[in-house]
N, C-alpha and C positions, 0 to 999 in steps of 0.2 A: 231091874234087869232092863238092858236096853232092847226095844222093840225093833224088829227087822221089817224093812220095806217087802213088798211082794214082788217076786221075780216073775214077770210076765212078758218081757220084750224079747223077741227073737232078732235074726239080723236085719230082716226087712225093715221092721218097724226102727231099729237103731239106726240104720242107714237114712230112713225117712225124716227122722227127728234131727239128724245132723244137716241133711238138706234143707230142711224148713228155716233153720237158722242161716245158713251160709248163703243161699241163693237170694233170699230176701234182703239181708243187709248188704250184700255186695253189689248187685246189679242197680239198685234203686237208690243207694245212699253213698256209695264209695267212688264211683266212677268218675263223676263232675270234680270233686276235690283232688283226686289222683291225677287226673289230665291237668288240673291247674298247675301240679308241682312239677310233672315230667312232661308236659306238652306232647311231642311226638314220640317220647319214650314211654307211653304208656303200656305198650306190649311187653316191652322188656321188663318193666317194673312188676307186672302181672307175673312174669316168669320167675323173677327173685323172689317176690311174695310166694309163689307156688313152692319154691325149692324149700324155703324157710318152714313153710306150713308142713310140707312132707316129714321133714325132719321131726317137727313137732308131733306129728300124727303117730309116726313110728313109736317114738318115745312114749307117748301117752297110751298106744295100743299095748306096748309090753309091760308097762307099768300097771295099767288097769286090769289086764289078765292076771297078774301076780297079787294085786290089792283091789279085788272086786266089791268095793264099798262106796257108798256116797261121798263126794268131797273131791274126786279127781286129784290134781296135783296138791292140793292141801294135805291129802293122805300120804301121797308117794313122797313129798319132801319132809313131811313128819318122820317116816318110817325110814328113809334112806339117809336123810341129812341132818335131822334133829328137829326139835319142836319149833325153833325160831324159823327156819326156812319154810316148813309147812305152814306155819302162821303167815308169814309174808306172802307166800303163795295165795292162800285163802283170801287174805285182805286185799290183795291186788286184783284177785278175781272178782269178788263180790263188789268193790267199788268201781272198777272198769266196767263190769257188765251191768251194773245198775245205771251207768251213763249209757250203755248200748240198749238197754229196755227203753230208757226215756227216748233215746233217738228214735227207735223203732215206732214207739207209740206216736211221737208227733209226725213220722212219716206217714202214717196212717192218717192222721188229722190233715196233714198238708194236701193230701190226695183226695180224701173223702169230702171235706169240707173247709178249705183253706181259711174262710172267713173265721171259724172257731175251731182252729186246729188244736189249741191247747184243750178245750173242753172234750173235743172227740178223742184226743190221747188219754185223757184222764178215764174216760167211758170204756175205752178199749182195754186199759190195765185191769179195771174192774172186773169186765167181763171174763177176760182170759184167765185172772187169778181164780175166779169161781170155776171155770173148766178145769183147772189143775186141782183145785181143791176135791172135785168130784171123783179123782183117781186117775193114774197115770195111762189106763188103757184107753179112757175117753180122749184124753191129751193127744195119744197115739194116732187115734182113728181120725181126728180132726186135722192133725198135721198131714196126714195122707191126702186129704182133700184138698188142703191149702197148696202143697207141693205140685199135685197134678195140674191144678188151675194155673199156678205161675210157670210151670214149664212150657205148658200150651200157649200162654201168651208170649213167652220168651222166643218160642219156636216162630210164631207169627211175626215177630218184629224181625227176626233173623230172614225169613223168607221174604219179607216186604223190601228189606233193605239190600238183599244179596245181588239185585241188578246194578247197584250204583258204583260200577267198576271205575268210571272216570274219577270219581271223588277219592277214590282209595290213594291215588298218587299224591293229592294234596294231605291226605290223613298221614301220610309216611314222610312229608317234608318237614322242614324246620329243624330247629336246634333242641337238643335234650343234653343236659348235663348229668354227671354221674351223681351229684348230690340231689339233683331233682328226681331221678329214677329212684334212689334210695329212699327218699321222702315218699315218693308215690306208693312205692313198695310197702312202706310201714302203713300208710293209709288203706292200701288195697288189703294188708294183712286182716283188717277188721273185717273183711268180707270172709276170710277163710276160718275164722276163729270157731265156727260152728259146730266143727266136729268134737270140741271140748265137751258138748252136751251128752255124746255118747259114753265118755268117760266118766263124768260126774253122776250119771245114771247107772254106775256100774252095780248097784245094789239092787237094781230093778230089772237086770238083764238076765235072761235064762243062760247056763253055760258060759259064763264071762269069759273063760280062758280061751274058748273058741270063738264066741259071737264078736267080742269087742276088736280083736286084731283083725278080723275079716270086715267088719262094719266101717271101720275108721277110713282105711285106704279106699274102699269103694265109694263112700260118701265124698272124700276129698277128691278123687278122680273124676266123679261126675260133675261135681261143682266146677272144676278147673275146665272140663269141656265145654260147659255152659258159658261160664266168663269169657272164655276165648272166643267164642262163636260170636257172642254178643259185642265184645269189645272191638273186634274187627269190624263188624257190620256198622256200629255206631261211628266210629273213627271214619270208616269209608264214606259215610253220607255226611257227617258233620265237620269233620276235621277236628285237630286237638284243640284249636282256639274255641270255636263254638260250642265244642263239649265242655271245655272248662267253665264257660260262662252259663251254661244250661242248668236251670234248676230241675228240669224234668227231661233228662236227654233221651230216654226211650221213646216218650212222646215226640220230641223234637224231631227224632230221626224218623219215626212214622211219617210226619208233615213233611220232611225233607225228601222223603222217597215218594212223595205223592201218594199216600195211604192213610189221608185224614179219616178215614172211616175207623182206622185202628186206634186212634187216639183215645176215645172212651174206654175202649177194651184194656189198653195200658194202663189207663187212670185206675180201673177196677183191679187189674193185676197187681199195680203197686202197691195198692191198699191191702190186698190179700195177702202179698209177699211179705209186708211188714208186719202184719198180724202173725203170719207162721213164725217169723224170727222171734216177735215178741214172747210168744207162747213157749218156744222152747228155751229162750233166755230166761224166762222166770223159772222154768223148771230147774235149769242148771244152777242159778244163784240160789234159789231155796235149798237144793241139796248140799251145796256147799256151806251156807249158814248152819244147817242141821248137823253137818259133820263138826263144825267148829263150836257149836253149842254144846255137842256131846263131850267136848275137851275143856270146856269151860272158858272159852275164849270170847263166847257170846252169851248172852243170857241163857239160863236153862230152860225156859220156857219154850224157846225155840227148838229143843230136842225132842219135842212130843211129836208122836205118830198118831195119826187117827185110828181108833180100832176097828173102824169098818172099811175104809177106803184105803188104810196102811199108806197114807201120804204124810209127809212133815207139815200137816196144816197150819200150824202156829207159825213156822217159818215162811210158808208161802203168802200167808196173811200180811206178815210183817214186811215182806219184800214188796209184795204188791201195794202197801201203803206208801213205802218209801219212794217206789218208783213213780206212783201217781203224783206225789209232792214234786219231785224233780220234773216231770212231764208237764207239770202246771206252769213251770217257769224257765224250763231249759232252752238251748238253741241247738238245733239238729247237728249243724257242721261242727260246731266247736266240740260236741260230744264226742265225735268221731276220733279226733287225734288224742284226747284224754283217755278214751277207751283203749285205743290201740296201744298206748303206752303201758297200761295196767296189764293187758292182756299179754304183752311181749314180756313183761317181768315174770309173769305166771308161768310162761312156756321156758324161759330161761331157767326157771327152778326145775322144771320137768325134764329138761336136758341134763341138766346136772344130776338129777336123781336118776335118770336112766344110765348115765355114764358109770354109775356104781354097780349095775346089774352084770358087767362083766366085759371083756374085750370085745365081744361081737357087736355090742351095742355102741361101742365108743366112738366110731368114726362119724356116724350120724349125729350121735349127742353132741359131739365138738362143733360140728357144722352149724347144728342148729342153735347151739348156746352163742357161738360167735355171731351168727345171723340175727338173732333176737336182740342182741346188744347194739349191733350196728343199725338195725331198723328204729329200734326204741329211740335212740339218740339222733337219728337222722330226722325225726318228726319236727313239726313247727315248734319254735322255741316256747311258746306260750304252752303248748301241751306237755312238752318235758317239764316245764317249772311246775305246772299244776300237779303233774304226776309225781314228781318228787316230794312235792309238799305234802299230797294226801298219804303217800308211803310214809313220811316221816310222822304224821298224826298217829298212823297205825302202829309205828315203832313205840310211841308214848304209850298207846293202849296196852301193847304187849308187856311192856315194863311194868304197868299197872296190875295186869292178870296175872303176872308170874306168882305173885304172893297168893293167888287163890288155889286150893287144891283141885286138880283135875280130876274130873269123874271117870270111873274105870271105863275102858273100851270093851267092845265086845269080845 
């Protein structure tokens, strides 16, 4: 008989887990590449990404309330569209978010000890995997602390940059193309995808039919407000060209605003933010791996639940090992586009699943589905080609796994 996970998370913890992923990934990893694509169109791109994310959030919330089990869109696609679409969503999520985990681990290393970024990244993965192994309540508690620190640092950057009114005219100048705005929106979508963690933890949320639909929009709204405030201030101080060229835009914005004392604070905040993202990302990937293992698409060993801590401990250890290996060799910026492609495929399937729920859900589901497709194929060509190639590998694995009997579901 399948063991169930412990339901211990309320609305506040679910919101914090979502924020822990979104805020760290977005502000410290995606703003620079997005500015390189959109230039002065960074703010419109943020708006486009937010609209698509909102559609996806509502689709995920309604589906998660109906199917409160670990696995997120893997479960929704399986139940609403069929096993193939569920598998494709799960594969896209696991692969895309593994790249995200590596990117966040490398961000920790780049800020904490640039000369040994890969070694620090591997150490961060090992440490947070052990935290997750100890139980979901400990993960939620640590995420609360991380989110509080990151929001305080971002508030300090906004306050220090707020007086740069003359620079704002330069930030809003220049040319922006529609293609560049769409590509930037696709890259910025990487920053909004954290609310998926709430849905993939559906089996560990108390009263999921009420908690998940409340937590997802709250987390998304808070993240959007934070992103908009920081993006406006950083653009005002640096301008789109300098922002695109910056490897540490918030630290550079503090220097440009004559707040050099804030630079070490931002450096610590960036490392802490990336740790928060990494913590919740490992949670989400391991829960999707658990769900796929329960259905026979991944090794049965990954379906084990620890008898005391009630977490999918084998899946967490396996995910941690793979992420550590990728973090030892990967490139941060290259991982963002690849991750965005996989996650946009995942949410396209979520919107298609929500469309089947009824006429009330269909307008947002259609907008979300079209938006995901547009942003996915507007990404840099290398990211699209790599994403399509990895999805093809997943389809081959699906064809092989179809000959195996699926284990019974709960």
